[in-house]
N, C-alpha and C positions, 0 to 999 in steps of 0.2 A: 629490669625490663623498662621501667619508667624512664631511666636515664637514656636508654637507647632511643626511646620515642622522642625525647627532647633533642637529642643529637640529630635524629632523622629530620626533625622539623628545621633545624638550623642548616642542615645539609641541603634540604629542599630550597630554603630561602637563598642560600649561597649559590646554588645551581641556577636559580632564576635570575638573580642579579648578574652573576658572572657571565651568563650566556649572552647578555645584552651589552654590558659596558665594562665587564671585569670587576674586580674587587671582592670576589667571593671568598678569598682566603682571609680577609679581614673579619669575616663572619664565622667561618668554619673553625679555624685554629683556636681562637679564644674560647669558642664553645667547648671544644675538646678539653682545654686546660681547666675550664670552670667546672664542667660536669664530671670530669675524671681527675680529681685532684691527686697528685702524686704520680700521675702518668709520666714516665720518662720523656723528656723533650724530644729525642729522636723518634720515639714511638708515636708521639703526637704529630710530628711532621710527616712521618711515613703513612700513618693512618689517614691524615688529612689529604695527602697527595693521592692516595688510592681513590678516595671518594671524589676528590676534585677532578682528577683526570677522566673519570667516568662521565661526569657531567660535561666537561669541556669537549670531550670527544663526541658525545651525543649532539652537542650544539654545533660542532664543526660539521658533522655529517648532514645535519639539517640545513645549515647555511650553504654547504657545497651543492646541495640539490636545488637550491633556489636562487642563490646569489652568484653571479659570475665572479670567479676568483682569478686574479692575475698570478698564475703559478710561476711565471718567469721571475717575479720578484719574491714571491712568498716561499717557494721551496728552498732557495739558497738561504733565506733568512731563517727558516725552520732548522735546516742542517747546522748552521752556525750556532743557533740558539741551543741546540741539543748538546753540542760540545762545550760551549762556554758556560752553560748552566752548571755543569759538573765542576768546571774550573772555578767558577764563582763560589760554589759551596766549599771547595777546598781552601779558597783564599781566606775564609773565616778564621783559619788557624793563625793567620799572620797579620790581619788588619782588624781594627776595631770598627765594626759595622755601625755602631751608634754615631760615629763621627760624620757619617753621611747624612744624618737626618735633617740638619738645618738646610743643607743644599737641596735635598729632596723636597722639603717643605716649600722653599722658594720656587722650585720648578713647578710644583703642583699649583701654587697660587698663580703663577704666570699662565699655566695651561687653562685654569678656570677663567681668569680675567680675559684672556684672548678669545676663548670660546664664547664667553658671554657678550663681549663687545662686538665681535665679528658675527653678525646674525646669520650670514649665509655660509659660515664655516661648516663644511661637511654636508651641505645641502645638495651639491651637484657632484656627480661622479665624472671627473675630467682628468684622467691620468696625464701627467705632464712631463714624464721622464722618457728618455730613449730606452730601448731595450738593454743596451749595455749599462747605462746608469742604473736601471732598475735592478739588474743583477748585482752590481757593485754595492749600491745602497742597501739592497736586501741583505747582503753578507754583513755589512757594517752594522745595520740595525739588529740583525739576529745575534751577532757577537756581543754587542753592548748590552742589549736588553736581556739576552740569555745570561750573561755574567751577572747582571744586576739581580735577576730573578733567583739565581742560585745563591748569590751572596746575601741578599736582603729580602727582596720580594714584594712588599706591599705596594700596590699601585701599578704593577707590571701591565695588566690589561689596559688600564687607562692610558698609560704612556704609549703603548703600542697603537691604540686607536688614534691618539693625537698625532703620532708620527706618520701613520699611514694616510691621514687626511692632509696634514700640513706639508709633508715632504713628497708624497706620491700622488696626491690629488684625488684620493678616494673619497666617496661620501661615507656617512656614518655606518650605513649597513654593510657596505663593502669592507670598510676598515674593521668593523667588528668581526666579520667573517674571517678576514685575513689574520686578525689577532688570535683567533681561536686555533688556527693551524700552528702558529708559532708557539702559543701557550701549551698546546699538546706536546710539542717537542721538548720544551723546558721542563714540563711536569714529568714526562716520561723519563728523561735523564735522571732527575732526582729520585723518582720512584724506583727505578731499577737499582739504584744504589741502596736505598733504604730497604727494599725487599731482599736484596742480597745479604744485607746485614741482619735480617730478621726483625726489622723495626716496623712491622705492620701488624696491627691488632685486627685480624681479619673478621672476628666475630662482631666487631664494631664497624669496621671499614665497609664490609659488604652491604649491610642494610643502609648505611649512609650513602654509599655509591648509588644504590637503587633510587633513593629519594633525590639525590643530586641529578640523576638522569631525568627524573620526572620534572623537577624544577627547571632544568635546562630546556627541556622540550616545550614546556609552557612559556618560558622566557623567549625562546627563539620565535615561537609562533606569535607571541605578542608583538615582538619587534618587527617581524615581517608584515603583520597585519596593520600595525599602527604607523609604521613608516619612519622616515628619517627624523622628522620633527620630534616624535616621542623619544627616540634614542638620544637625541641631542639633549633634551631636558633631563632625562635620567642620567646621562653622562655628567651633567653639571651637578646634579644632586649627589651622586656617588663621589665625585671628585671633591666636592665641598665637605662631605662627611670624612673623607680621608684626610683632608687638610685639617679639620678640627681635631681629629684623632692624633695626627702628627704634632700639632701645636700643643695639645695638652700633654702628650708624652714627652715632648722636648722641653717645654717651659712651665708646665703646670706643676702644682704642688704634689708632693708624694712620689716624684720620679716617674719613670716611664716603663710600662710593661714591654714595649718594643725593645727598649734598651736592655732590659733584663733578659728578654728572649735572645737578643743578639749576643749578649755576653755569655749566656748559658750555652748557646750553640757554638760560639767561638771556643769556649773552654772544652766542650766535648770533642770538637774536631781537633783541638790541640792535643788532647790525650790520645786520640786515635791516629793522628798524623805521624 
């Protein structure tokens, strides 16, 4: 019972952070692996996805009611993300995911530096694409980010927010809302697969899902009340934390837990493929 309470706390925290700027998976998955040692990796992923999608969906509903979402761009992105998230997961059987880490680290550093230097980045909502380009770019963004989320995952929400701001011209709140729609699609694709295979520990996933929903509701309320400036600052904090984590996992002593996770998942999908 005490372990469930700990996991619920981390699910709440993950839901809060993820609802605003993404990055909840970096909190929730390690918590499952730490507090439930010996838990099979697919079950940890499936249980985490169950809890995570609950919070993400709750955040999405809240944003949809308050923030105007450009469905012309977002729905094609969500559809492509749903398909390519599954394909990305299957690609683990053929590609070493850990090889992507140095590239992802560089991209995250560029995202953080650009956001920090460009003070007005994401402060104004000024969509800059034609309807045709919004649909096309939505498909491309959904396919690429969906594949990445299924293949590796960490930082997906932050990448989505940055892309929706830089490429589409959204502000931080609109970008965060849009990212939740796409994230629900990628998480649902993965969850359906894990649930079908029986890799969801429901006695743990359900209470974590409830706490994730509570955290996401508080997070979206905080974001909407505090505005774009608050979301920008939190975005920089979370991205900086992800960068430090990636840097330590890639170059720090003792090896990388992300690399170990990627290798373990790769081996598991290789056996199942």
